[in-house]
C-alpha positions as CSV (number, residue, x, y, z in Angstrom):
1,X,112.1,-31.3,8.1
2,X,112.2,-30.0,4.4
3,X,115.2,-29.4,1.8
4,X,114.5,-26.7,0.0
5,X,116.6,-25.7,-2.8
6,X,116.8,-22.4,-5.0
7,X,117.6,-22.2,-8.7
8,X,121.1,-20.8,-9.9
9,X,120.6,-19.3,-13.1
10,X,123.6,-20.6,-15.3
11,X,122.6,-18.6,-18.4
12,X,122.2,-15.0,-17.5
13,X,118.6,-13.6,-16.1
14,X,115.8,-11.3,-16.5
15,X,115.6,-8.5,-14.7
16,X,111.9,-9.2,-14.1
17,X,109.1,-11.1,-15.4
18,X,107.8,-8.4,-17.5
19,X,110.2,-8.3,-20.5
20,X,111.5,-11.9,-21.6
21,X,115.2,-9.8,-22.0
22,X,118.1,-11.1,-20.6
23,X,120.3,-8.2,-18.9
24,X,122.6,-10.1,-16.7
25,X,125.3,-12.5,-17.7
26,X,128.0,-12.6,-20.4
27,X,125.9,-14.6,-22.8
28,X,124.1,-11.4,-24.5
29,X,125.9,-8.1,-25.6
30,X,126.9,-6.3,-22.8
31,X,125.1,-2.8,-23.3
32,X,123.8,-0.1,-21.0
33,X,121.5,-1.6,-18.3
34,X,123.4,-4.8,-18.2
35,X,124.9,-6.6,-15.0
36,X,127.5,-8.8,-14.6
37,X,129.4,-7.5,-16.5
38,X,128.0,-3.8,-16.3
39,X,128.5,-1.0,-18.7
40,X,130.7,1.6,-17.0
41,X,132.5,4.6,-18.7
42,X,131.5,3.3,-22.3
43,X,132.5,-0.2,-21.7
44,X,132.2,-3.2,-20.0
45,X,133.7,-3.8,-16.6
46,X,135.3,-6.8,-15.4
47,X,133.0,-8.2,-13.2
48,X,131.9,-11.9,-14.4
49,X,128.7,-13.4,-14.1
50,X,130.2,-16.6,-12.1
51,X,131.0,-13.5,-9.4
52,X,127.0,-12.8,-9.9
53,X,126.2,-16.6,-9.4
54,X,128.1,-16.3,-6.3
55,X,125.9,-13.4,-5.3
56,X,122.9,-15.5,-5.7
57,X,124.4,-18.4,-3.9
58,X,125.2,-16.3,-0.8
59,X,121.9,-14.6,-1.0
60,X,120.2,-18.2,-1.0
61,X,122.2,-19.6,1.5
62,X,121.6,-16.7,4.1
63,X,117.9,-16.8,3.1
64,X,117.5,-20.3,4.2
65,X,118.0,-22.5,1.3
66,X,119.9,-25.5,1.9
67,X,121.8,-25.7,-1.8
68,X,121.2,-24.6,-5.2
69,X,120.3,-26.4,-8.6
70,X,123.0,-25.5,-11.5
71,X,120.9,-26.3,-14.5
72,X,122.4,-28.0,-17.9
73,X,121.7,-26.5,-21.4
74,X,123.5,-26.4,-24.5
75,X,123.9,-22.8,-23.9
76,X,125.0,-22.9,-20.5
77,X,128.7,-23.2,-19.0
78,X,129.1,-26.8,-17.4
79,X,127.6,-27.3,-14.0
80,X,130.5,-29.9,-12.9
81,X,133.0,-27.0,-13.8
82,X,130.7,-24.2,-12.2
83,X,130.4,-26.1,-9.0
84,X,134.1,-26.6,-8.6
85,X,134.3,-23.0,-8.3
86,X,131.6,-21.9,-6.1
87,X,132.1,-24.8,-3.9
88,X,135.6,-23.3,-2.7
89,X,133.6,-20.1,-1.8
90,X,131.2,-21.6,0.3
91,X,131.2,-23.9,3.6
92,X,127.9,-25.4,3.8
93,X,125.6,-24.8,0.7
94,X,125.0,-27.8,-1.5
95,X,125.2,-27.7,-5.0
96,X,122.7,-30.0,-7.1
97,X,124.7,-30.5,-10.3
98,X,122.4,-31.2,-13.8
99,X,123.6,-33.7,-16.0
100,X,122.6,-36.1,-18.8
101,X,124.4,-39.6,-18.1
102,X,124.1,-40.0,-21.9
103,X,127.3,-38.2,-22.3
104,X,129.5,-39.2,-19.5
105,X,131.2,-42.6,-18.8
106,X,129.9,-44.1,-15.3
107,X,133.3,-44.2,-14.1
108,X,134.5,-41.0,-15.3
109,X,131.7,-39.5,-13.8
110,X,132.7,-41.1,-10.3
111,X,136.0,-39.5,-10.6
112,X,135.0,-36.2,-11.2
113,X,131.8,-36.5,-8.7
114,X,134.2,-37.8,-5.9
115,X,136.8,-35.3,-6.5
116,X,134.1,-32.6,-5.9
117,X,133.0,-34.1,-2.8
118,X,136.6,-34.2,-1.5
119,X,136.6,-30.8,-2.6
120,X,133.5,-29.8,-1.1
121,X,133.2,-31.9,1.9
122,X,130.2,-33.9,0.5
123,X,127.8,-31.2,-1.0
124,X,127.6,-32.3,-4.1
125,X,123.8,-33.2,-5.1
126,X,122.5,-35.0,-8.6
127,X,119.6,-33.7,-10.8
128,X,119.8,-36.7,-13.3
129,X,118.0,-35.8,-16.6
130,X,117.5,-38.1,-19.3
131,X,116.4,-35.1,-22.5
132,X,113.5,-34.3,-23.7
133,X,114.3,-35.0,-27.5
134,X,113.9,-32.8,-30.1
135,X,116.4,-29.9,-31.2
136,X,118.1,-29.9,-27.9
137,X,119.0,-33.6,-27.6
138,X,119.9,-33.4,-31.3
139,X,122.3,-30.6,-30.2
140,X,124.2,-33.3,-28.0
141,X,124.4,-35.5,-31.2
142,X,122.2,-38.1,-29.1
143,X,119.9,-39.9,-31.7
144,X,118.6,-42.4,-28.8
145,X,115.1,-42.7,-28.9
146,X,113.2,-41.6,-25.3
147,X,112.7,-45.2,-23.8
148,X,116.0,-46.5,-24.6
149,X,117.5,-43.0,-23.5
150,X,115.5,-44.2,-19.5
151,X,117.0,-47.5,-20.0
152,X,120.7,-46.0,-20.7
153,X,120.1,-43.6,-17.7
154,X,119.2,-46.8,-15.7
155,X,122.3,-48.6,-16.4
156,X,124.6,-45.8,-16.3
157,X,123.3,-45.1,-12.2
158,X,123.5,-49.2,-11.5
159,X,127.5,-48.9,-13.1
160,X,128.1,-45.8,-11.3
161,X,127.2,-46.7,-8.0
162,X,129.1,-49.9,-8.7
163,X,132.3,-48.3,-9.6
164,X,132.1,-45.9,-6.5
165,X,134.5,-48.0,-4.5
166,X,138.0,-49.5,-4.6
167,X,136.8,-53.3,-5.8
168,X,137.6,-53.5,-9.3
169,X,134.2,-53.4,-11.7
170,X,133.9,-55.2,-15.1
171,X,130.5,-54.5,-17.0
172,X,129.7,-55.8,-20.5
173,X,126.3,-53.7,-20.6
174,X,124.0,-52.7,-23.5
175,X,125.4,-49.1,-23.4
176,X,128.3,-49.1,-21.2
177,X,131.3,-51.3,-20.8
178,X,133.9,-51.4,-17.9
179,X,136.9,-53.4,-17.0
180,X,138.7,-53.6,-14.0
181,X,137.1,-49.8,-12.9
182,X,137.7,-48.6,-9.6
183,X,138.1,-45.2,-7.7
184,X,141.6,-44.5,-5.6
185,X,140.9,-45.1,-1.7
186,X,140.8,-41.4,-1.0
187,X,138.1,-40.5,-3.8
188,X,135.9,-43.9,-3.2
189,X,135.9,-43.0,0.5
190,X,133.5,-39.9,-0.3
191,X,129.7,-39.9,0.3
192,X,127.9,-41.0,-3.1
193,X,125.5,-37.9,-4.0
194,X,121.8,-37.8,-3.6
195,X,119.9,-38.4,-6.7
196,X,117.1,-36.5,-7.9
197,X,115.3,-38.1,-10.9
198,X,112.9,-36.5,-13.2
199,X,110.6,-38.0,-16.0
200,X,106.8,-38.7,-16.2
201,X,106.9,-41.7,-18.7
202,X,106.4,-45.5,-17.6
203,X,110.2,-45.8,-18.8
204,X,111.1,-42.8,-16.3
205,X,109.2,-44.2,-13.6
206,X,110.6,-47.5,-14.0
207,X,114.2,-46.2,-13.9
208,X,113.7,-43.9,-11.2
209,X,111.8,-46.3,-8.8
210,X,114.9,-48.5,-9.1
211,X,117.7,-45.8,-8.7
212,X,116.6,-42.5,-7.1
213,X,116.6,-40.9,-3.5
214,X,114.2,-38.4,-4.9
215,X,111.9,-38.6,-7.5
216,X,111.6,-35.1,-9.0
217,X,108.7,-33.4,-10.9
218,X,107.8,-30.4,-12.4
219,X,104.6,-28.8,-10.5
220,X,101.6,-29.8,-11.9
221,X,97.5,-29.6,-10.7
222,X,97.9,-31.2,-7.5
223,X,95.6,-34.2,-8.1
224,X,97.8,-35.3,-11.3
225,X,100.9,-34.8,-9.0
226,X,99.3,-37.1,-6.5
227,X,98.5,-39.8,-9.4
228,X,102.0,-39.7,-10.8
229,X,103.7,-40.3,-7.1
230,X,101.2,-43.2,-6.4
231,X,102.3,-44.8,-9.7
232,X,106.2,-44.2,-8.2
233,X,105.5,-45.5,-5.0
234,X,103.6,-48.5,-6.4
235,X,106.6,-49.4,-8.7
236,X,109.0,-48.9,-5.8
237,X,107.1,-51.0,-3.8
238,X,107.4,-53.8,-6.1
239,X,111.2,-53.3,-6.1
240,X,111.6,-52.8,-2.6
241,X,112.9,-49.1,-2.8
242,X,111.6,-46.3,-1.0
243,X,112.2,-42.9,-2.9
244,X,111.6,-39.5,-1.5
245,X,109.5,-36.7,-3.7
246,X,110.7,-33.2,-4.9
247,X,109.1,-30.5,-7.1
248,X,110.6,-28.1,-8.9
249,X,108.5,-24.7,-8.7
250,X,108.6,-21.3,-9.8
251,X,107.3,-18.7,-7.5
252,X,105.9,-15.1,-7.8
253,X,105.1,-13.8,-4.4
254,X,104.3,-10.3,-3.4
255,X,102.8,-8.6,-0.2
256,X,99.5,-8.7,-1.6
257,X,98.0,-11.3,-4.3
258,X,97.1,-8.3,-6.6
259,X,100.3,-7.0,-6.7
260,X,101.3,-10.6,-7.6
261,X,98.9,-10.9,-10.7
262,X,99.6,-7.5,-12.0
263,X,103.2,-8.5,-12.5
264,X,102.0,-11.6,-14.7
265,X,99.6,-9.0,-16.5
266,X,102.6,-6.9,-17.3
267,X,104.5,-9.6,-18.6
268,X,101.4,-11.4,-20.2
269,X,101.0,-8.3,-22.5
270,X,103.7,-9.3,-24.6
271,X,103.2,-12.8,-25.3
272,X,102.3,-13.1,-29.0
273,X,98.8,-15.0,-28.7
274,X,99.6,-17.3,-31.3
275,X,102.2,-19.0,-29.1
276,X,99.8,-19.8,-26.3
277,X,98.6,-22.8,-28.3
278,X,102.3,-23.9,-29.1
279,X,102.8,-27.4,-28.3
280,X,106.2,-28.2,-26.8
281,X,109.0,-29.6,-29.2
282,X,110.3,-33.0,-28.7
283,X,109.3,-36.4,-27.1
284,X,109.2,-35.3,-23.4
285,X,106.2,-36.7,-21.8
286,X,106.5,-34.1,-18.9
287,X,106.4,-31.3,-21.1
288,X,103.4,-32.8,-23.2
289,X,101.5,-33.4,-19.6
290,X,102.0,-29.7,-18.6
291,X,100.4,-28.5,-21.9
292,X,97.6,-30.9,-21.5
293,X,96.7,-29.0,-18.2
294,X,95.9,-25.9,-20.1
295,X,92.8,-24.5,-21.5
296,X,92.0,-24.4,-25.4
297,X,91.0,-21.0,-25.4
298,X,93.3,-18.2,-23.4
299,X,91.9,-14.5,-23.0
300,X,93.1,-13.3,-19.6
301,X,96.1,-14.2,-17.4
302,X,93.9,-16.0,-15.0
303,X,92.7,-18.4,-17.7
304,X,95.8,-20.1,-17.0
305,X,95.1,-20.4,-13.2
306,X,93.9,-24.1,-13.2
307,X,93.4,-24.2,-9.4
308,X,93.9,-21.8,-6.7
309,X,97.5,-20.0,-7.2
310,X,98.7,-22.5,-9.6
311,X,99.7,-20.5,-12.6
312,X,100.4,-22.4,-16.0
313,X,101.8,-19.5,-18.1
314,X,105.2,-19.2,-16.7
315,X,107.1,-20.7,-19.7
316,X,105.9,-17.7,-21.9
317,X,107.6,-15.3,-19.6
318,X,111.1,-17.1,-18.9
319,X,112.7,-20.3,-20.2
320,X,111.5,-23.2,-18.2
321,X,108.4,-25.3,-16.8
322,X,105.0,-23.9,-17.5
323,X,103.7,-24.3,-14.1
324,X,104.4,-22.1,-10.8
325,X,102.6,-20.7,-7.3
326,X,101.2,-17.0,-7.5
327,X,99.9,-15.2,-4.8
328,X,100.5,-13.1,-1.7
329,X,103.2,-14.5,0.9
330,X,100.5,-16.6,3.1
331,X,98.8,-18.0,-0.6
332,X,102.1,-19.2,-1.5
333,X,103.3,-21.0,1.8
334,X,100.0,-22.1,2.2
335,X,99.9,-24.2,-1.2
336,X,103.6,-25.2,-0.5
337,X,102.3,-26.6,3.0
338,X,99.3,-28.6,1.1
339,X,102.3,-30.2,-1.5
340,X,104.1,-31.1,2.0
341,X,100.8,-33.0,2.7
342,X,101.0,-34.8,-0.7
343,X,104.3,-36.5,0.7
344,X,106.6,-34.2,-0.8
345,X,109.9,-34.2,1.1
346,X,111.8,-31.4,-1.1
347,X,111.4,-28.3,-3.0
348,X,113.6,-26.7,-6.0
349,X,112.2,-23.3,-6.2
350,X,113.1,-20.5,-8.6
351,X,112.0,-16.8,-9.2
352,X,113.0,-14.0,-11.6
353,X,115.7,-12.6,-11.0
354,X,116.9,-15.0,-9.3
355,X,119.4,-12.5,-6.8
356,X,116.2,-10.7,-5.5
357,X,113.9,-13.3,-5.3
358,X,116.0,-15.5,-3.1
359,X,116.1,-13.2,-0.5
360,X,112.0,-12.4,-0.9
361,X,111.1,-16.1,-1.2
362,X,113.2,-17.1,1.9
363,X,112.5,-14.4,4.0
364,X,108.6,-13.9,3.4
365,X,107.7,-17.2,2.0
366,X,109.9,-19.9,3.9
367,X,109.4,-18.5,7.1
368,X,105.7,-19.1,7.0
369,X,105.6,-22.5,6.3
370,X,104.5,-25.2,8.8
371,X,107.4,-27.3,8.9
372,X,111.1,-26.4,9.7
373,X,113.5,-25.8,6.5
374,X,116.7,-27.8,7.1
375,X,119.2,-24.4,6.7
């Protein structure tokens, strides 16, 4: 049994990968052709982007996804607040909230999360992100160095679990100080959310091996993923833990492989060739790893296919990680099955636009997997 999540775009959406321009959501000016709000009779209607996110959630739920990832960026709504709204409109769908522990006190986070667990009958999941440095990290006012950020995340998770109860907790740590912290009985009785933890550096692997339920990675060439997972397993064995494994993957699947590649060619035609060689900003080891797998010379869309069906150009067509899967429905399902053979226990999938692709991927790809998908 594999858990498959779908990404819920928190900052608007593109109509396709052919043009990198958002037309869905209220984060960009509303104009003819926009959705949520839509331009009607010369002015925007009153439909909000939150309603569109709910449409995506319902599409994903009906298509067989167990839950949805709510990403967090400086330019998005807060995922905890958004989850509170969406939880009330659903009954079984899980919400994976992305957040950076550096900006929350362990007890305050426990009170927020346990309240959501009570509200949503235990359907909250964590995507713990430590931050990739660079301008985005400084936007938050965070000047902590790379390895120290992971040490802070580890201390946060240890303290966060400790205060999730009714016994008073004292902590005088390197990053956090608590005195007599505890939850009220009704909140303490709620289940602690499953933790998906990402990071590729030695510091990240050390923290993940100790504290995560699922070690989460962006998609990479499969041999590189295998080596990274083996490093996590090796460190976890020393610590006496047994994390599961998950991969975040963009998917472009069509009835024929040629249709899928034609879609990428159409989008790739608008990419500035000078951008293809640009190294990622910040000190993210994962982003640097992804860039290192790409060829030095790129003349055609297929030059970024590092192995069958694994394409490294998605970051040039939309925001997010570089690698995803491309092909016909059977080919993409087969590549997902190959990842399951690496020991993957969960996927976080995505496609543009999120609404239509939730139906397509759920109905045409998930149904072709060789193992059952938890609904």
